[in-house]
VEXZALO-118091 format. One line per field, with one value per atom (N, C-alpha, C): residue in one letter; atom name; x, y, z. Coordinates in pm, whole numbers, plus 50000, padded with zeros to 5 digits. Layout:
BEGIN
resn	[a  ...] .
name	[CA  ...] .
east	[X  ...] .
north	[Y  ...] .
up	[Z  ...] .
***
This chain:
BEGIN
resn	[x  x  x  x  x  x  x  x  x  x  x  x  x  x  x  x  x  x  x  x  x  x  x  x  x  x  x  x  x  x  x  x  x  x  x  x  x  x  x  x  x  x  x  x  x  x  x  x  x  x  x  x  x  x  x  x  x  x  x  x  x  x  x  x  x  x  x  x  x  x  x  x  x  x  x  x  x  x  x  x  x  x  x  x  x  x  x  x  x  x  x  x  x  x  x  x  x  x  x  x  x  x  x  x  x  x  x  x  x  x  x  x  x  x  x  x  x  x  x  x  x  x  x  x  x  x  x  x  x  x  x  x  x  x  x  x  x  x  x  x  x  x  x  x  x  x  x  x  x  x  x  x  x  x  x  x  x  x  x  x  x  x  x  x  x  x  x  x  x  x  x  x  x  x  x  x  x  x  x  x  x  x  x  x  x  x  x  x  x  x  x  x  x  x  x  x  x  x  x  x  x  x  x  x  x  x  x  x  x  x  x  x  x  x  x  x  x  x  x  x  x  x  x  x  x  x  x  x  x  x  x  x  x  x  x  x  x  x  x  x  x  x  x  x  x  x  x  x  x  x  x  x  x  x  x  x  x  x  x  x  x  x  x  x  x  x  x  x  x  x  x  x  x  x  x  x  x  x  x  x  x  x  x  x  x  x  x  x  x  x  x  x  x  x  x  x  x  x  x  x  x  x  x  x  x  x  x  x  x  x  x  x  x  x  x  x  x  x  x  x  x  x  x  x  x  x  x  x  x  x  x  x  x  x  x  x  x  x  x  x  x  x  x  x  x  x  x  x  x  x  x  x  x  x  x  x  x  x  x  x  x  x  x  x  x  x  x  x  x  x  x  x  x  x  x  x  x  x  x  x  x  x  x  x  x  x  x  x  x  x  x  x  x  x  x  x  x  x  x  x  x  x  x  x  x  x  x  x  x  x  x  x  x  x  x  x  x  x  x  x  x  x  x  x  x  x  x  x  x  x  x  x  x  x  x  x  x  x  x  x  x  x  x  x  x  x  x  x  x  x  x  x  x  x  x  x  x  x  x  x  x  x  x  x  x  x  x  x  x  x  x  x  x  x  x  x  x  x  x  x  x  x  x  x  x  x  x  x  x  x  x  x  x  x  x  x  x  x  x  x  x  x  x  x  x  x  x  x  x  x  x  x  x  x  x  x  x  x  x  x  x  x  x  x  x  x  x  x  x  x  x  x  x  x  x  x  x  x  x  x  x  x  x  x  x  x  x  x  x  x  x  x  x  x  x  x  x  x  x  x  x  x  x  x  x  x  x  x  x  x  x  x  x  x  x  x  x  x  x  x  x  x  x  x  x  x  x  x  x  x  x  x  x  x  x  x  x  x  x  x  x  x  x  x  x  x  x  x  x  x  x  x  x  x  x  x  x  x  x  x  x  x  x  x  x  x  x  x  x  x  x  x  x  x  x  x  x  x  x  x  x  x  x  x  x  x  x  x  x  x  x  x  x  x  x  x  x  x  x  x  x  x  x  x  x  x  x  x  x  x  x  x  x  x  x  x  x  x  x  x  x  x  x  x  x  x  x  x  x  x  x  x  x  x  x  x  x  x  x  x  x  x  x  x  x  x  x  x  x  x  x  x  x  x  x  x  x  x  x  x  x  x  x  x  x  x  x  x  x  x  x  x  x  x  x  x  x  x  x  x  x  x  x  x  x  x  x  x  x  x  x  x  x  x  x  x  x  x  x  x  x  x  x  x  x  x  x  x  x  x  x  x  x  x  x  x  x  x  x  x  x  x  x  x  x  x  x  x  x  x  x  x  x  x  x  x  x  x  x  x  x  x  x  x  x  x  x  x  x  x  x  x  x  x  x  x  x  x  x  x  x  x  x  x  x  x  x  x  x  x  x  x  x  x  x  x  x  x  x  x  x  x  x  x  x  x  x  x  x  x  x  x  x  x  x  x  x  x  x  x  x  x  x  x  x  x  x  x  x  x  x  x  x  x  x  x  x  x  x  x  x  x  x  x  x  x  x  x  x  x  x  x  x  x  x  x  x] .
name	[N  CA  C  N  CA  C  N  CA  C  N  CA  C  N  CA  C  N  CA  C  N  CA  C  N  CA  C  N  CA  C  N  CA  C  N  CA  C  N  CA  C  N  CA  C  N  CA  C  N  CA  C  N  CA  C  N  CA  C  N  CA  C  N  CA  C  N  CA  C  N  CA  C  N  CA  C  N  CA  C  N  CA  C  N  CA  C  N  CA  C  N  CA  C  N  CA  C  N  CA  C  N  CA  C  N  CA  C  N  CA  C  N  CA  C  N  CA  C  N  CA  C  N  CA  C  N  CA  C  N  CA  C  N  CA  C  N  CA  C  N  CA  C  N  CA  C  N  CA  C  N  CA  C  N  CA  C  N  CA  C  N  CA  C  N  CA  C  N  CA  C  N  CA  C  N  CA  C  N  CA  C  N  CA  C  N  CA  C  N  CA  C  N  CA  C  N  CA  C  N  CA  C  N  CA  C  N  CA  C  N  CA  C  N  CA  C  N  CA  C  N  CA  C  N  CA  C  N  CA  C  N  CA  C  N  CA  C  N  CA  C  N  CA  C  N  CA  C  N  CA  C  N  CA  C  N  CA  C  N  CA  C  N  CA  C  N  CA  C  N  CA  C  N  CA  C  N  CA  C  N  CA  C  N  CA  C  N  CA  C  N  CA  C  N  CA  C  N  CA  C  N  CA  C  N  CA  C  N  CA  C  N  CA  C  N  CA  C  N  CA  C  N  CA  C  N  CA  C  N  CA  C  N  CA  C  N  CA  C  N  CA  C  N  CA  C  N  CA  C  N  CA  C  N  CA  C  N  CA  C  N  CA  C  N  CA  C  N  CA  C  N  CA  C  N  CA  C  N  CA  C  N  CA  C  N  CA  C  N  CA  C  N  CA  C  N  CA  C  N  CA  C  N  CA  C  N  CA  C  N  CA  C  N  CA  C  N  CA  C  N  CA  C  N  CA  C  N  CA  C  N  CA  C  N  CA  C  N  CA  C  N  CA  C  N  CA  C  N  CA  C  N  CA  C  N  CA  C  N  CA  C  N  CA  C  N  CA  C  N  CA  C  N  CA  C  N  CA  C  N  CA  C  N  CA  C  N  CA  C  N  CA  C  N  CA  C  N  CA  C  N  CA  C  N  CA  C  N  CA  C  N  CA  C  N  CA  C  N  CA  C  N  CA  C  N  CA  C  N  CA  C  N  CA  C  N  CA  C  N  CA  C  N  CA  C  N  CA  C  N  CA  C  N  CA  C  N  CA  C  N  CA  C  N  CA  C  N  CA  C  N  CA  C  N  CA  C  N  CA  C  N  CA  C  N  CA  C  N  CA  C  N  CA  C  N  CA  C  N  CA  C  N  CA  C  N  CA  C  N  CA  C  N  CA  C  N  CA  C  N  CA  C  N  CA  C  N  CA  C  N  CA  C  N  CA  C  N  CA  C  N  CA  C  N  CA  C  N  CA  C  N  CA  C  N  CA  C  N  CA  C  N  CA  C  N  CA  C  N  CA  C  N  CA  C  N  CA  C  N  CA  C  N  CA  C  N  CA  C  N  CA  C  N  CA  C  N  CA  C  N  CA  C  N  CA  C  N  CA  C  N  CA  C  N  CA  C  N  CA  C  N  CA  C  N  CA  C  N  CA  C  N  CA  C  N  CA  C  N  CA  C  N  CA  C  N  CA  C  N  CA  C  N  CA  C  N  CA  C  N  CA  C  N  CA  C  N  CA  C  N  CA  C  N  CA  C  N  CA  C  N  CA  C  N  CA  C  N  CA  C  N  CA  C  N  CA  C  N  CA  C  N  CA  C  N  CA  C  N  CA  C  N  CA  C  N  CA  C  N  CA  C  N  CA  C  N  CA  C  N  CA  C  N  CA  C  N  CA  C  N  CA  C  N  CA  C  N  CA  C  N  CA  C  N  CA  C  N  CA  C  N  CA  C  N  CA  C  N  CA  C  N  CA  C  N  CA  C  N  CA  C  N  CA  C  N  CA  C  N  CA  C  N  CA  C  N  CA  C  N  CA  C  N  CA  C  N  CA  C  N  CA  C  N  CA  C  N  CA  C  N  CA  C  N  CA  C  N  CA  C  N  CA  C  N  CA  C  N  CA  C  N  CA  C  N  CA  C  N  CA  C  N  CA  C  N  CA  C  N  CA  C  N  CA  C  N  CA  C  N  CA  C  N  CA  C  N  CA  C  N  CA  C  N  CA  C  N  CA  C  N  CA  C  N  CA  C  N  CA  C  N  CA  C  N  CA  C  N  CA  C  N  CA  C  N  CA  C  N  CA  C  N  CA  C  N  CA  C  N  CA  C  N  CA  C  N  CA  C  N  CA  C  N  CA  C] .
east	[93137  93192  93270  93385  93464  93381  93392  93311  93385  93518  93598  93723  93756  93878  93945  94076  94153  94255  94262  94357  94444  94574  94669  94704  94705  94724  94814  94910  95013  94978  95050  95051  95139  95138  95224  95293  95404  95466  95484  95468  95492  95632  95722  95857  95863  95766  95742  95592  95546  95407  95405  95400  95392  95246  95200  95057  95035  94946  94908  94797  94754  94645  94513  94415  94283  94218  94158  94086  93942  93868  93726  93645  93687  93612  93654  93745  93788  93909  93944  94065  94187  94304  94430  94503  94565  94654  94778  94826  94939  95046  95170  95275  95314  95267  95266  95348  95467  95551  95527  95455  95416  95521  95545  95618  95532  95503  95434  95535  95493  95582  95522  95609  95570  95494  95393  95292  95160  95083  94969  94841  94729  94599  94562  94478  94420  94268  94208  94063  94011  93924  93864  93717  93675  93538  93474  93359  93288  93143  93088  92946  92862  92758  92676  92533  92445  92306  92288  92379  92373  92512  92529  92659  92685  92798  92840  92991  93041  93185  93225  93334  93395  93543  93604  93745  93812  93937  94017  94157  94226  94363  94378  94500  94525  94430  94369  94280  94156  94119  94002  93876  93870  93751  93726  93832  93817  93769  93759  93724  93571  93511  93365  93324  93215  93168  93038  93004  92884  92925  92832  92859  92946  92989  93087  93228  93249  93381  93416  93541  93579  93571  93592  93577  93433  93339  93197  93160  93210  93179  93233  93351  93409  93320  93275  93189  93059  92998  92871  92886  92995  93012  93038  93122  93146  93016  92942  92815  92717  92711  92619  92649  92776  92814  92780  92779  92757  92621  92533  92400  92399  92490  92505  92457  92398  92363  92493  92534  92660  92646  92595  92573  92700  92790  92917  92952  93028  93089  93232  93262  93396  93464  93571  93646  93785  93819  93947  94037  94151  94255  94351  94344  94418  94559  94656  94791  94847  94778  94816  94753  94827  94769  94641  94545  94419  94439  94391  94406  94551  94642  94784  94861  94792  94863  94934  94894  94957  94857  94741  94641  94580  94559  94499  94357  94275  94139  94138  94226  94237  94280  94372  94415  94298  94214  94100  94002  93984  93898  93951  94081  94141  94137  94164  94163  94025  93922  93786  93744  93784  93749  93807  93935  94000  93941  93912  93857  93717  93633  93498  93501  93593  93608  93639  93728  93763  93647  93579  93470  93355  93319  93203  93237  93367  93406  93367  93369  93330  93436  93561  93669  93679  93663  93677  93819  93833  93967  94044  94175  94258  94216  94188  94148  94016  93922  93794  93815  93896  93924  93990  94084  94150  94052  93957  93856  93767  93727  93647  93729  93857  93946  93951  93964  93974  93846  93731  93604  93599  93660  93654  93743  93858  93947  94079  94150  94270  94383  94392  94502  94468  94341  94299  94364  94377  94443  94584  94662  94797  94795  94699  94690  94671  94603  94583  94714  94791  94906  95035  95054  95174  95302  95413  95543  95580  95603  95631  95562  95508  95437  95433  95423  95396  95248  95182  95041  95022  94950  94918  94767  94718  94578  94562  94463  94453  94523  94608  94687  94645  94532  94475  94529  94596  94652  94796  94819  94945  95037  95167  95272  95371  95388  95478  95621  95692  95831  95925  96045  96148  96211  96236  96307  96424  96545  96665  96718  96645  96694  96591  96632  96545  96575  96470  96485  96432  96504  96471  96406  96292  96211  96177  96157  96094  95974  95862  95741  95703  95689  95650  95503  95427  95283  95254  95170  95139  95028  95009  94910  94766  94748  94613  94623  94509  94507  94496  94504  94480  94385  94292  94199  94266  94267  94326  94257  94121  94059  94100  94117  94158  94299  94388  94524  94524  94444  94435  94375  94276  94220  94325  94408  94514  94619  94648  94738  94683  94552  94491  94496  94471  94475  94615  94717  94854  94903  94842  94885  94789  94692  94594  94662  94630  94688  94825  94881  95013  94998  95097  95097  95153  95070  95114  95160  95286  95335  95270  95272  95222  95308  95245  95325  95398  95526  95610  95696  95706  95790  95938  96014  96158  96231  96301  96376  96489  96551  96657  96602  96480  96419  96388  96333  96303  96431  96539  96668  96720  96701  96746  96670  96539  96461  96511  96533  96575  96710  96797  96930  96930  96822  96820  96915  96936  97035  96965  96979  96909  96959  97089  97143  97088  97083  97028  96879  96808  96665  96642  96723  96708  96723  96809  96833  96719  96629  96527  96384  96363  96225  96164  96032  95964  95815  95750  95607  95548  95475  95417  95309  95255  95155  95218  95349  95412  95392  95411  95388  95246  95148  95009  94988  95045  95033  95098  95215  95284  95207  95140  95058  94945  94883  94772  94818  94942  94993  95140  95167  95304  95400  95350  95438  95510  95460  95528  95670  95696  95831  95931  95886  95976  96007  95907  95929  96028  96009  96101  96244  96258  96391  96455  96375  96429  96481  96409  96454  96581  96587  96710  96830  96809  96917  96966  96875  96911  96978  96994  97067  96986  96862  96782  96842  96845  96893  96796  96667  96561  96447  96376  96260  96150  96030  95921  95788  95688  95551  95505  95440  95390  95256  95250  95125  95067  94941  94876  94903  94982  95017  94904  94929  95044  95157  95147  95260  95382  95497  95622  95709  95782  95860  96008  96090  96234  96306  96386  96463  96596  96626  96746  96849  96977  97080  97072  97028  97025  96933  96916  96822  96864  96993  97040  97016  97044  97019  96871  96787  96643  96600  96653  96619  96667  96786  96839  96752  96711  96626  96492  96434  96306  96318  96426  96446  96460  96534  96553  96422  96341  96212  96122  96118  96038  96089  96221  96280  96257  96239  96221  96087  95992  95859  95778  95821  95751  95653  95639  95547  95489  95383  95315  95383  95432  95500  95586  95677  95763  95776  95765  95767  95878  95947  96055  96005  96031  95991  96073  96035  96110  96014  96072  95997  96091  96035  95893  95827  95695  95616  95513  95467  95366  95232  95152  95018  94922  94792  94690  94710  94712  94745  94647  94587  94501  94589  94557  94636  94582] .
north	[01580  01664  01781  01811  01926  02053  02139  02260  02385  02379  02494  02444  02507  02476  02608  02615  02733  02692  02771  02748  02871  02849  02958  02954  03072  03076  03195  03176  03277  03382  03493  03593  03542  03615  03579  03702  03677  03778  03717  03798  03751  03793  03696  03732  03751  03694  03731  03737  03844  03857  03907  03812  03846  03843  03952  03971  03982  03898  03907  04009  04022  04114  04066  04155  04120  04013  03913  03807  03850  03779  03814  03809  03724  03716  03824  03912  04020  03988  03860  03822  03836  03814  03818  03687  03633  03519  03568  03484  03522  03412  03454  03365  03425  03361  03421  03331  03375  03294  03340  03255  03285  03232  03309  03262  03293  03193  03218  03272  03374  03439  03432  03447  03425  03539  03590  03677  03601  03592  03500  03565  03522  03539  03406  03413  03292  03302  03195  03188  03080  03122  03029  03011  02887  02853  02779  02829  02772  02748  02635  02608  02719  02763  02876  02856  02949  02941  02989  03077  03130  03173  03194  03237  03382  03406  03544  03552  03672  03696  03809  03788  03894  03900  04013  04031  04121  04090  04172  04184  04292  04311  04438  04466  04587  04599  04714  04743  04655  04595  04507  04580  04709  04786  04788  04758  04758  04624  04524  04389  04375  04336  04318  04201  04220  04118  04052  04072  04009  03890  03842  03721  03747  03872  03897  03862  03850  03811  03672  03657  03528  03413  03440  03334  03286  03379  03342  03269  03318  03252  03110  03088  02954  02861  02910  02828  02793  02892  02871  02769  02778  02687  02544  02526  02390  02331  02413  02366  02327  02407  02377  02241  02213  02087  01965  01983  01868  01872  01964  01971  02007  02095  02137  02281  02312  02451  02523  02631  02698  02786  02728  02802  02798  02891  02898  03044  03061  03191  03186  03271  03281  03401  03377  03489  03495  03612  03631  03719  03666  03745  03790  03920  03973  04013  03965  04020  04048  03998  04028  04162  04251  04382  04368  04455  04458  04541  04489  04556  04594  04500  04529  04454  04371  04296  04173  04125  04008  03894  03904  03797  03769  03874  03854  03801  03858  03807  03665  03636  03500  03402  03446  03362  03328  03426  03401  03302  03312  03216  03075  03058  02925  02874  02962  02922  02877  02953  02917  02785  02764  02640  02519  02526  02414  02395  02506  02497  02436  02479  02423  02275  02237  02096  02013  02066  01994  01996  02110  02123  02029  02026  01948  01804  01771  01635  01595  01693  01662  01580  01586  01507  01528  01653  01684  01654  01606  01576  01706  01693  01811  01875  01791  01844  01920  01868  01939  02073  02073  02198  02299  02253  02344  02394  02310  02352  02462  02447  02551  02679  02663  02780  02856  02783  02848  02923  02871  02941  03070  03068  03185  03299  03267  03373  03318  03398  03350  03316  03387  03364  03263  03224  03141  03002  02935  02805  02809  02912  02918  02939  03014  03032  02899  02806  02674  02595  02600  02509  02569  02701  02766  02722  02742  02708  02801  02745  02822  02752  02829  02769  02867  02810  02888  02878  02994  02999  03044  02966  03003  03012  03029  03066  03205  03224  03352  03348  03245  03229  03111  03048  02942  02803  02788  02657  02651  02567  02573  02456  02489  02387  02417  02323  02345  02366  02456  02487  02452  02412  02382  02512  02519  02633  02578  02623  02564  02631  02727  02794  02892  02971  03070  03207  03281  03418  03514  03624  03722  03844  03885  03991  04100  04219  04328  04374  04391  04442  04576  04676  04810  04831  04863  04883  05029  05050  05186  05246  05376  05448  05415  05363  05327  05205  05147  05029  05064  04961  04973  04861  04893  04793  04714  04580  04497  04520  04521  04549  04684  04785  04917  04913  04836  04826  04755  04649  04582  04674  04754  04850  04950  04994  05088  05021  04894  04817  04814  04786  04782  04919  05024  05160  05193  05160  05194  05112  04995  04908  04910  05001  05008  05033  04949  04965  04903  04851  04788  04636  04570  04424  04377  04312  04260  04116  04085  03949  03846  03721  03612  03599  03582  03572  03438  03445  03325  03338  03230  03232  03240  03314  03327  03204  03134  03016  03056  03172  03218  03239  03292  03312  03178  03084  02953  02884  02901  02842  02907  03039  03110  03061  03039  02985  02846  02762  02624  02619  02715  02720  02792  02865  02947  03064  03117  03222  03358  03432  03561  03662  03663  03757  03732  03606  03572  03600  03573  03603  03753  03832  03978  04029  03965  04011  03974  03886  03834  03865  03923  03954  04057  04048  04145  04145  04256  04269  04360  04302  04379  04477  04455  04547  04667  04663  04772  04910  04926  05059  05110  05020  05061  05101  05023  05057  05191  05217  05345  05460  05433  05537  05581  05483  05513  05562  05528  05558  05600  05720  05760  05761  05783  05791  05659  05549  05420  05423  05506  05515  05560  05647  05692  05578  05495  05380  05283  05254  05164  05219  05349  05411  05403  05424  05420  05280  05178  05042  05006  05049  05024  05095  05219  05295  05230  05156  05092  04957  04912  04789  04672  04695  04584  04535  04404  04347  04373  04377  04404  04473  04557  04628  04622  04582  04576  04589  04628  04629  04484  04451  04315  04299  04218  04194  04324  04351  04474  04591  04567  04673  04704  04806  04896  04853  04734  04689  04673  04718  04704  04599  04523  04409  04433  04399  04421  04292  04241  04120  04159  04099  04134  04021  04055  03950  03851  03896  03811  03874  03805  03851  03985  04003  04129  04246  04225  04331  04365  04263  04288  04383  04364  04453  04595  04606  04738  04808  04733  04791  04834  04752  04787  04916  04929  05051  05173  05158  05271  05310  05211  05242  05320  05277  05350  05493  05505  05638  05729  05671  05751  05823  05776  05836  05806  05710  05679  05563  05506  05395  05401  05327  05326  05233  05119  05021  04933  04859  04768  04639  04527  04395  04311  04239  04149  04005  03926  03787  03707  03580  03489  03415  03354  03262  03147  03032  03004  02972  02971  02939  02833  02755  02653  02715  02639  02684  02672  02676  02672  02549  02569  02462  02465  02351  02341  02343  02432  02443  02349] .
up	[52957  52850  52910  52850  52893  52883  52986  52986  52944  52946  52904  52832  52719  52644  52606  52626  52585  52480  52375  52266  52249  52239  52211  52063  51999  51854  51818  51724  51702  51598  51605  51497  51384  51272  51159  51105  51037  50954  50815  50713  50576  50536  50519  50476  50325  50255  50115  50093  50031  49992  49849  49754  49612  49572  49510  49483  49332  49280  49140  49119  48995  48964  49020  49024  49076  48989  49054  48984  48963  48878  48859  48988  49086  49212  49312  49268  49355  49440  49453  49525  49435  49493  49420  49442  49337  49358  49432  49523  49607  49606  49630  49678  49813  49918  50051  50143  50182  50270  50414  50488  50626  50723  50827  50945  51067  51148  51274  51375  51450  51546  51686  51786  51924  51989  51924  51985  51972  52079  52079  52130  52071  52133  52198  52301  52360  52349  52299  52284  52378  52470  52566  52532  52520  52483  52601  52644  52758  52718  52758  52732  52794  52721  52766  52716  52754  52710  52566  52521  52385  52343  52212  52160  52199  52262  52287  52283  52255  52240  52333  52407  52487  52452  52484  52447  52550  52581  52672  52615  52653  52609  52528  52477  52399  52280  52265  52151  52148  52261  52264  52221  52245  52210  52059  51980  51834  51779  51864  51818  51816  51703  51699  51788  51860  51953  51907  51779  51723  51636  51555  51476  51354  51333  51227  51273  51403  51454  51401  51354  51294  51393  51520  51621  51626  51625  51625  51496  51383  51256  51254  51313  51319  51401  51517  51603  51532  51466  51398  51285  51209  51096  51142  51244  51293  51350  51425  51482  51372  51267  51156  51095  51077  51011  51095  51227  51315  51385  51343  51400  51547  51585  51725  51739  51854  51886  51928  51858  51893  52016  52125  52248  52332  52302  52374  52403  52509  52538  52486  52388  52331  52394  52468  52526  52462  52409  52340  52425  52464  52528  52419  52383  52269  52310  52233  52243  52104  51999  51862  51824  51759  51723  51641  51669  51596  51469  51355  51225  51200  51233  51226  51119  51038  50936  50988  51108  51168  51189  51124  51122  51259  51338  51470  51462  51374  51358  51306  51212  51159  51268  51352  51464  51555  51582  51670  51606  51474  51406  51416  51391  51401  51543  51639  51780  51825  51785  51824  51760  51636  51567  51639  51673  51741  51881  51949  52084  52083  51988  51980  51942  51854  51817  51942  52027  52150  52250  52264  52360  52326  52198  52155  52121  52117  52082  51941  51849  51712  51638  51686  51624  51474  51431  51289  51244  51121  51070  51046  51037  51009  50876  50776  50645  50655  50735  50749  50820  50925  50996  50902  50820  50726  50621  50581  50485  50542  50668  50732  50745  50782  50793  50661  50550  50419  50385  50428  50406  50488  50605  50694  50644  50585  50539  50491  50410  50344  50439  50554  50648  50757  50767  50880  50878  50760  50763  50823  50788  50843  50994  51044  51189  51260  51195  51253  51254  51145  51133  51188  51177  51230  51161  51230  51173  51060  50944  50822  50706  50615  50502  50386  50266  50145  50116  50112  50079  49935  49857  49719  49704  49579  49562  49618  49707  49776  49911  49929  50050  50134  50095  50178  50146  50031  49992  50044  50143  50218  50186  50180  50175  50285  50376  50489  50440  50507  50472  50586  50548  50647  50696  50826  50885  50966  50931  50989  51113  51169  51288  51341  51438  51501  51444  51410  51362  51469  51487  51590  51525  51582  51523  51624  51571  51646  51565  51632  51566  51628  51544  51590  51561  51665  51653  51622  51520  51477  51563  51546  51626  51586  51466  51421  51330  51295  51211  51063  50981  50838  50797  50709  50658  50546  50559  50453  50318  50310  50179  50123  50209  50160  50101  50163  50112  49976  49962  49832  49726  49765  49669  49624  49717  49682  49593  49620  49534  49392  49379  49246  49179  49256  49199  49149  49229  49192  49073  49052  48942  48824  48828  48720  48586  48488  48355  48339  48449  48443  48437  48381  48381  48515  48593  48723  48703  48731  48705  48797  48750  48833  48959  49075  49198  49208  49238  49249  49375  49450  49569  49529  49605  49581  49633  49546  49590  49683  49659  49750  49891  49900  50032  50098  50022  50079  50126  50050  50090  50218  50231  50351  50474  50459  50570  50609  50508  50535  50606  50575  50637  50771  50801  50922  50913  50793  50766  50764  50875  50886  50784  50758  50660  50521  50482  50350  50344  50454  50456  50440  50508  50500  50358  50281  50143  50049  50094  50002  50045  50164  50205  50112  50093  50006  50038  50009  50033  49925  49831  49722  49770  49891  49945  50016  50036  50113  50048  49916  49859  49882  49875  49898  50044  50137  50278  50308  50249  50270  50206  50096  50033  50125  50193  50283  50420  50458  50592  50577  50521  50487  50606  50727  50844  50872  50816  50838  50783  50683  50627  50734  50825  50932  51030  51057  51145  51082  50953  50883  50886  50863  50863  51001  51107  51242  51276  51233  51260  51184  51059  50983  51047  51090  51151  51281  51346  51473  51455  51330  51305  51255  51218  51163  51032  51014  50889  50775  50810  50711  50783  50710  50764  50659  50699  50604  50676  50600  50652  50662  50773  50791  50722  50618  50547  50492  50524  50479  50573  50679  50772  50868  50953  50955  51047  51112  51192  51102  51151  51077  51145  51065  51112  51084  51181  51171  51208  51114  51136  51200  51314  51390  51382  51398  51392  51507  51625  51743  51847  51961  52062  52122  52146  52203  52110  51981  51883  51875  51888  51883  51994  52113  52225  52197  52140  52106  52003  51900  51794  51853  51940  52001  52082  52158  52236  52148  52038  51947  51879  51844  51782  51877  52002  52101  52118  52127  52146  52026  51908  51787  51783  51862  51861  51737  51658  51532  51545  51665  51685  51825  51845  51975  52074  52023  52107  52018  52080  52005  52083  52013  52076  52017  52103  52062  52071  51966  51970  51869  51853  51766  51675  51571  51486  51449  51408  51394  51529  51529  51647  51609  51706  51675  51640  51569  51534  51652  51623  51728  51814  51947  52042  52158  52189  52306  52432  52524  52647  52756] .
***
């Protein structure tokens, strides 16, 4: 039996995040257009005497190392289904921002699930793996599949989308994180008493993705959580403004934030925007990358 498996898994950006009103179960219906981007965590699973989690990389100190970690929860759930003792060492090499709105925790859950499946030889079907992912969290299924997809329900019901080219991105990392539940609570507070429309994917945006047209995509990106994120973290407005001033085609908060995303016309422009963002002093760091990217992959 293989004794060590490493899986690489991507971050995501939401080019559209349409949010409906709160459901009775506390979740929100979404029309969530995911793009996987070329920032990755790597999850390495090794046979051990007991389940333990370690983490290295930027902001690793903020990552829980107990059984609340999504990687640990993924291992425990797969083991439960197959009558296996989840005695593994899960090591996470972090490069996706922690609490940054880029699904880093979800990526680790998907990565651990795929790695444990390979380590234990459980040969779970794709549908079973996606079902476990959906139980773990709304963004976890997309972390497994990557590419581009429309997520409906609470984001876990995926339909693959065509992408006709490469999109160039800059991501600006904020000085602190934001809690996704807190951002949704602020969304609910700001929309209290208002009629929140049903979330629907923008056909113009889907067409822009299919054509690989960055200009058209820039005109159609949207994030219904952005006002709530800005309410909780007003300084993000300065980061967004700095990126626009540097030539970004579009600037938006990534998911629940606080990472901000900037769509660039090309690779050279992306480097220029990243340099301007750093010089502006409005962010901690800036990263240049591309989309789409593959989903969780055994290395």
